[in-house]
N, C-alpha and C positions, 0 to 999 in steps of 0.2 A: 774065284771068278777068273775066267780066262778071257784075254783080250788079244786081238790080232789086228795089226795095222797093215794095210795093203796100199801100195802106190798105184794111183789112177793116172796122174800126170805129174810133172815136176813139183807142183805145189798142192794138188788135191790129195786128200787122204780119206780113207774110210776105216773107221774103227768099230769093231764089234765088241759090245760091252754087255755084261749080264748083271742083273740085280737079284740077289737071293730073296725069295719070297718071305722067308722067316724074318729077315732083316727089315723088309718092307712092312710086314704086318706089325712088327714091334714098333716101328716108327709111327704107324697109323694109330696104334693104341696110345702111344705117348702123346700124340697130338690131341687125341680125344680127351684124355685125362686132363691135359692142360686147358682145353676149351671148357671142360665141365666146371672148372673153378670160377668161371666168370660169365658163361653163356646165359642169356635170358630166354626162358621158355615159359609159355603160358601155364599158370597153375603152380609155378615154383618160384621161390626166391632166387635171385641171381647166385649161381654157383651151387645150388642145391638140387638140380635136376639129376635123376639117376643116369648112370653112364650109358645104360641101354637106350634111354630116350635120346641122349646126345648122339649116340652112334646112329640111331635111326634117322635123326634130323640132319646131322652134319657129317655123316660117314663118307659121303661122296667127296665133299670138299677136302676132308682130312686125307683121304686116299690120294687125291690128285696132287695135293701139296707135298705129301710124303714121297710120292713117286717122282715128282719133279726134282726134289732135293736129292733123292737116291741116285737118279740118273746123272745129275750134276756132279755129285761126289764121285761116282764110278768113273765118269768121263775125266774128271780132274786127276784122279789117281792113275788112270791109264796113260794119259798124256805125260804125266810126270815120270812114270816108270820108263816110258819110251823116249823121254826127253824131246817131245815135240813142241815147237814154238808156234802155238795156234794163233792164226791171224784174225779169226772171227768166230762168233758163236756157231756151234755145229747145227746141222739139220738132222734131227733125231727121227728115226722111223722104227716101229716095232718089227721084229722078225717073227715069222711063223714058228710055232713050237716044233721042236725036233724030237721025234719019237715019243717016249713016255716020260720025258723030263718035265716034271711038274714042280720042281723046286726053284726054278729061276725064270725070270723074264729076260728075254734077249732083245737087244736093240742094235741098230746100225747107226753110227754117227758119221755124217759126211761133213768135211770141213777143209779149209786150206791152211797151210803153214806159211810162215814168212820165208822168203828165199834166203839161202845161205850164200854169202859172197865175202871175199877178202877185200877190204877197202883199198881202192886204187890210189895211185900216187898222183898228187896234183902239183908236184914241184915244177913240172914243165909247163903248166898252164900260164898263158899270157893274159894278164888283166890290166886294163887301162883305168887309171883313176883321174877323172876330170879335175882340173884346177881352174877356178873361176875367180876373177878379180871384180869386186863390186866398186864401181866408180861413181862420181857425181852424175854421170850420164844416166845410169840405171836408177839412181835416187830421183833425179828430175823426172824421168819417164813415169816412175811410180806415183810421184806427186801429181802429175798430170792426170793419170788414171783415177786417183783418189778425188781429184777436183770434180770429176764427172758424177761422183756419188751425190753431190749436193748441187747439181745443176738446176737452174730454174729456166723457164721459157717465157720470154716476153713477146707480146704481139708486135709484128712488123708489117709494113705496107708494101714491101718489095716482094718479088717473086721468090718462091721457095727454092732453097739450095740444100745440098746434102748436109745432114746434121740438124736441119730444122725439124720441128714438130709440126705436122699438118693435121688438121681435123677436117675430114671430108665426109660427104654424103654421096652415095652412088647407087645406081641401079643397073644390073646386068641382065641382058636378054640374049637368048639363043633361038634363032629362027623366029624372032618376034615375041617369044614367050619368056617371062621371068623364070629363073631356076633357083632351086634351094641354095642358100648361102651366097647368092649373087647380089644382095642388096644390104645396105647398112646406113644408119643415120648417125652423124657426128662421131665417126670412127677416128680415134687418134692413133698416129704412128709416127715414128721418126724416119725421115727420108734417108735412105741409104743403109738402113739396118736390115733390109730384106724381110720385114714383117709381112709385107705383101709381095705379090709376084714382081720380079724385076721389071717386066714390061709395063706393069701397071704404074709402078713408081716412076719409071722413065716418062710415062705419058703425062703425069701430073707435075713433074719437076718444072719449076719456072713459073707456075701459076700463082696468082695473088689471091688473097682473101676476097671472096665474092665472085671470082671468076668460075666459069663452067667450061666443060670440054666433053665432046663425044669422040670416041675412038674404038677401033676394033682391037681385040686382044686374043691371041692364039694361046690356048693352054698347053703346057708341056705334055709330052707323050707319057711321062711318068707321074702325071698329076693324080693324087689319091682318089679323087672322084672319077670313077671309070667312065661315067657318062659324059664327062667334059674333057678327058685326056685327048690331046691332039685336036680338039674342036676350037672353032672361032666364035667368040661372043662379042656383042656390042655393049659398051658401057657409056653411061652418062654420069659425069662427076661434077659436083659442085664443091668448091673449096670454102669451108666455113671459117677457118682460121689458119694463119701461118705464124708460127712463134719461133723466135731465134733463141739458141742456147746462150745462157749467161753463166759463166763459171765463177766461183768465189775466188777472191784474191788470196794469194799465199801470204797470209799475215797471221798475227796472233790469234785472231778470231778463228781462222781456219785451223790453226794448230790445236785450239781448244776443241774443235769438232773431232779431232783425232785423239781426244782424251789426254792431251798435254795440258795439264791444269794451269800452269802459269803462262801458257801461250808462247813458250820459248821455241823459236824457229830452229835454233841449233840442236836443241834436244829432240825436236820433231824429226829432223833429218837423221839423227843418230838412231832413233827408234825405228825409222823406216829401214835404215841400213841393217839393223839387227834382224828385222823381220825378213828382209831379203836374204840375209845370210842363213837364217833358219830354213827358208824355202830351198835355197841352193844346196845346203847340206842334206836335206831330205831327198832331193833329186839325185845327188851324188851317191847317197846310200842305196837308193833304189837301183841305180845303174850298176853299182858294184855288186849288189845282191844278185842281179840278173846274170852278170858274168860269172859269179861264183857258182850259181846253179848250173850253168852250161858247163863249167869246168868239172864239177862233180859228176854230172851226167856223162860227160865224155870219158872220165876216168873210171866210171863204174857202169859198164854196159850190162845191166841186169837183164837176163834173157826173158824172165817171166815175173810178173807181179800178181798178187792175189786178185783174182777177178771180182771177188765179193767186195773188196775194198774199193776197187775201181767203180763198180756198179753203185755203191753207196755214195761215193763222191760225185758220180755223174748225176744221180738223182738230186743231190743237194744243189749242185751247180745249175742243173736244168730248172728246178723250181725257182731258184733265185733269178735266173734269166727271164723266166716267164713272168714273174712278179714285176720285174723292172719293165718288161715290154708292155704289160698291161697298164702300168702307171704312165708310161709314155703315151700309150694310146689314149688314155683318159685326158691327158694334157694336150692332145692333138698333135703330138710329135711323131706318132706312128699311125699308119693306116691299118696295120694288121697286128693283132695281139699274139698270134701263134708264132712259134719258132719254125724256121724252115728245116728241111732235112739236113742241109749243109751246115746250118748253125748247130744242130744237135750233134752232128758228127764232129764238129770242132770242139764242142763241149766235152764229148767223150774222150777225145784225144788229150785235151787239157787235163781232164780228171786223171787219166793214166799217168800223165807227166807229174802231176801233183803227188800222187801216191808214190811214184818212183822217187821223187825228191825227198819225200817224208821218210822212206826206207833208208835212203843214203844218209840223211841227217841223223837218223836214229843210230846207224852203224858208226858214224863219226863219234857220236856221244858215247856209245858203248866202248869203242876202241880207246878213246881218250880216258875214259873212266878207269880202264884197266891200267893206265899209265899214271893214275892219281891226278888226272887233269879233269876236273869237273866242269863241263860246259853247260850244265843245267842253269836255268835262270836263278840269279841271286836276288834276295829280297830287295837290296838297294837298287838293282837294275830295274826290277819291276816298278819300284816306287818312282824312279826317275822317268820311266816311260809314262806312267799314269799322270804324273805332274806335268809332263810335256803335253799330253793330250788335254789336260784340264786348262792349261794356259791358252788353248785355242778357243775356249768358250768364253763368251761374255758373262759377266756376273761374278759369282764367288767361286774361285777355283777349288777351294777346299771342299765345297759341297759336291763338286764333280768327282774329286778324289774319293770322298767317302762313298759316293754312289757306285763307283767302279769296284771298290773293295767289297761292297755289300752284294754285288751281282756276281754270282759264281761263274757264270758264262763269260762275262766281260773280263773278270780277273784271270780266268784260265787262258783267254786269248792274249792277254798282256804277258803272261808267263811264256806262252808259246813264241810270241814275237821276240822276247828277251833271249830265249834259248836259240832261236834262229839267228839272232844277231851275234851270239857267241860263236856259232858254227861258221858264220860268214867271216868273222874276225880271225878264227883259226885258219880258215882256208887262205885268207889274204896273207897270213904270216908264212904259209908254206908255198904259195904260188909266186910267180914272177910278176910283181906289180910295178908299173911305170906310170909316172905322172904325165899328163897331157893337158896343155893349156887350151881351153876352149872359151868361146865367148858366152856371155850371159844369155844371149838370144838362142844360141845353139843348144845350151843345156835346157833352158826353160821351154824351148819349142820342141824338144824331143828329137832334135836333128843329129844326135850322136850316132855313130855307126852301130849296127846291130851286133 
């Protein structure tokens, strides 16, 4: 068998491979004999049909399978001999017969290889590690947020203010005619949460239960309903109820609502502090990981990455984005389910970046392995990640742990994350890392420098 590799561009290769016909025919016969031992055919007991009958009935299938295996074996042997690091499955095409050669089948395999590069030095990379102090102020603010989970609303006779729940009935008309979606009966909303248009809420603020009001409202230019965008409508509103929020007291009963069995306030505050520390550490890890990726990208300017891998990642990310957009459209959060051309272009760029980062991570792992430093995920690291995820779910954490271990895809994802964490830790060891004190609000609000 003769094989030749030809460069098409820095990463694309085309490999000519040949499959001897006698080897292929022998493989077909072997498959047919194997099939004849168990195949079921009318008029014969299982495994007793003559080989000629099996060949007539299943010869095409046996030939196709044998040819596929022969091509795969020939391709694997060829790339091993030429030491090609194949990035994706090849595109195989048959080649026309050359002359009187009837002893081989010729094929052309087109594929891409991984780029070769020497891992860049990250020792000069500047990375900032946020340092955040969690004080009683952050704990008190969190408790205030948690109190709103168990808010109740009691009727009041005063005019509505922001934070009150209002129940209204209204009818909207444009040019004297009612329009779709412009009317409702007993619609509840919390004033100030912008569930309704700001001008609508401003018009009903201050009204008491039983009061009515007529007013004009101009719809925003970007209003989802195109027939109403920028138009003015007339609304008649009647307030059915005004209810004021009543928050639970911070006492033992409230602590028990937060799963503190003995209602111990001190323990409740400690649990909240632990939860905040967990969230802070997660944000810090994400911020460090983002900087590490930038440092690795800057130190490793790979000129070309496999286009096939980028295309696969682009398709995956695009489908995910489309599903999310459709879900938001169903919930009324989006007016359009399709992605714009600009969004698709951003996804393609992000896909290329992800593939590039993956190649660099792989090179770090390979280079360190040659130095007897294994950065691949360790079982105990994977276990810790899984248990950390399980702790975020209510119920029985062990059931979540077992479910992740039983799901091959979920388990593989955990291993990937653990490996990425090891590469991040390796980079931080080699880069210049300085601590920077930031506030809790800056970190949680995403207001750190890019």
